[in-house]
Phi, psi and omega in degrees: 000343183276308186208159167252104178050047177094346179258139182294139177288154179298330181284348182296319181297318180294315181294320181294324177294321179291320178297319180290328182280339182270119179289143179292321177237108182299143179095348178269154179292151181286159183292322185279002177282128181287135176280144178292140180266143179287147177293154180296139180284144176289176179304154185256044181296316178298323178293321178294318178296321178295319178296318179295320178295319179295320178294319178296321178295319179296317177294324177296317178296320178296320179295319177295321178297316179296317179299315179293321180296318178295324177294322177294319180295322180287325182284342184295327185263358184282325184210182178096152181276131179257121179266118180290143179273143176244148177270120178278171183297329181274001173094000180265141176279135177229148180248027178236164180293160183293330179294325178292318179296317181296326179292322179285331181278345183283000000 
């Protein structure tokens, strides 16, 4: 039905028109039917403003974190009792008295 030695048969044109006109799945829209196009979206100014606000908030939180971290580092040396570490015979640093270590080793 397709060809005689490479040339299309006369019935091919008729058959191809019928094949194209018959839907493969009845009830579905045809291929040549144009789909409705969505209207163009307006400018995205609210989205840009929201993204800029979110970025500013993130940078603000990062700045507060840096400020608090610097405050913690400065406050670490201002007060509090510092217990000097001693080197024990086995080479480990301990911050407790020798009597406590002796009690645990006994």
